[in-house]
C-alpha positions, 0 to 999 in steps of 0.5 A: 527469496531473501535479499541481503543488501550491502548496506541497510536502508537508513529509513528502516532505523528507529530512533532507539536503534540508531541511538544504539548504533551511535553509542556503540561507536562512541557518538552522543545519543542525541545525534540520532534525533538530529539525523532523524530531523534531517531525514524526515523534516528536511528530506536530506538525500545524503549524509552530506546534507547534514551540516550540523554533524561532524565530517567523520560522522557523516562519513560513517553514515555514508559507509553504513547506510543506504540513503536511496533504497527505492530509486525512481525509475519511471513515472506515469501521470494519468489523464485523471488525477492519478500518478504511478511511480515505478521504483527500483530496489537495490537488487533491481527488483521493481515495485509500484507506488501510486498517488491518487488525488481528490481535488478540493475547492481551490486551484492547483495540486496544493488543494488536492487531498492525496492518498498514497498506495504503497507496496510491501512485497515484490510480487505476491504469493497469494495468486488472486486470479484478477490481479497483476501483482501475482502473475509473476509470483512472489519474489521477496518481502520489502524491508521496513526501510524500503517501505518507508522510502516509498513515502519519502519519495512521494514527499519529495516530489509533492512538497513543492505543491503542498505548502502545508507539508512543512508543518505536517511533515507528510505531503499526503493525507491518507496512506493505504497499504494496498499496493503490490503484495499481501501486507500481513504476509510481511508483518514484522517489516510492515509494523516497523515501517508504520511505527517509523511513519507514525513516530513524532521523530518520523513523519508523525503521520496519524495511525487513523489515516493509515489503512492496512489491506489484507486478502484474509490472513486470519491469524495476522488479522487477530495479531493486528487487532492487538497492536496499540496503534489504531490502524484502519483495516480493509478486507479485500473480499471480492466474493460474498460466498465461499464458492465465488471467493474460492474461484478468484482468491485461493486464500479462501480455501485456507481461511473461508468466510466462516473463519475470516469474518469473525477475525474481522469482527474481532478487529472491529470490536477491538478498535471501534473502527468501521471496516472497509470491504473492497469488492472488485466487480468482475462481469459474470463472476461476482456482479450478480444480484445474489452476490450483492444481497450476500454482500449486504448481509456481510456488511451489515454484520460487520458494520462495514463500508463497501468500496465497489471497484469496477475491474481494471483490465490487466494484459494477459487476463480475460476478466471483463469489467461489468457494464455501467448498468450492472455496476449501478444495479449492484450498488443500488441493491446495497443502498436499498439494504441500507449499506454504506457503499461507494462505486469508485469510478476507476482512476489511472486506467490509462497508465495501468494503475492497477496493482502490479501492471506497470512493473509487469510491463517493465519486466516483460520489456527487460525479458525477465518474464515471458511476454503475453502470448498473442491471441488467435 
């Protein structure tokens, strides 16, 4: 489904594209830089905040662009260090943005390192069996402006707690494109958004602090490897053999491990970066020792770090999180094999922080999708 808004999001403009628009209407090109300064350094919410622009130019900006393409609808704060934002787009579609804090020595939120997880699609078409994002299917791609707007919303709410934000522009430390949707399936909008975030006239956010996740779209991995910006790559693996991966990830039927792993290796060779393998542990599906040994071989081949994530329960799905003992056994096998691996204790379980859960709940309450049938 293609959504055409009445006005494009101003956060989807590059400096060059905005200059072209301004020159076409007889304005000086340097005004584009002033506008970007208001948007990304001063966090202007509307053209009326841009006091060094003429009244006529401010009126044109208001008439031409949408300044709030992703408006906050709901916020949930976890008992740990995770916040989830439910944002509503212009067509009333819902997306999620998550802030994960890693407290450092010090006091208060300002001492926390913040990782922000953003969405690139409304829903997902790839149907991973354990994921809430695709339960209601794919609705549409996000525009570049809708992707960038998520980060602007995070900055606005985090600025008061992050005194360094005024010097570094972004009031977060790392960005992971691991939220709702398959990022590489919305490639052009994703790259435009990341270019805007990386630019010195944008948020000036370093590409090395941006991780793009994929479930395994082989041609797009090769394409991403050729991009000049050196993003990090995370592969949502979740199965160390084709048999297991196909059971929970339909994408593996099109691009099995024999095709996927060489593409990931090519990306690693091109950029000289350590790859991350994301592996959600699901009881009796992929938490067995033989899967750990097979995963160790893949990680060694790719010189990759492994993130082990105990399954986060999703309403309507029957998958079960493995026991602590099973989790520890699994990571122990990787460590014994000399693999760099982290067992991530879940964050945000009390606020349904796994991708797509909060959106799914809201859509059920709206009556837009069928509720989960009662068991028994």
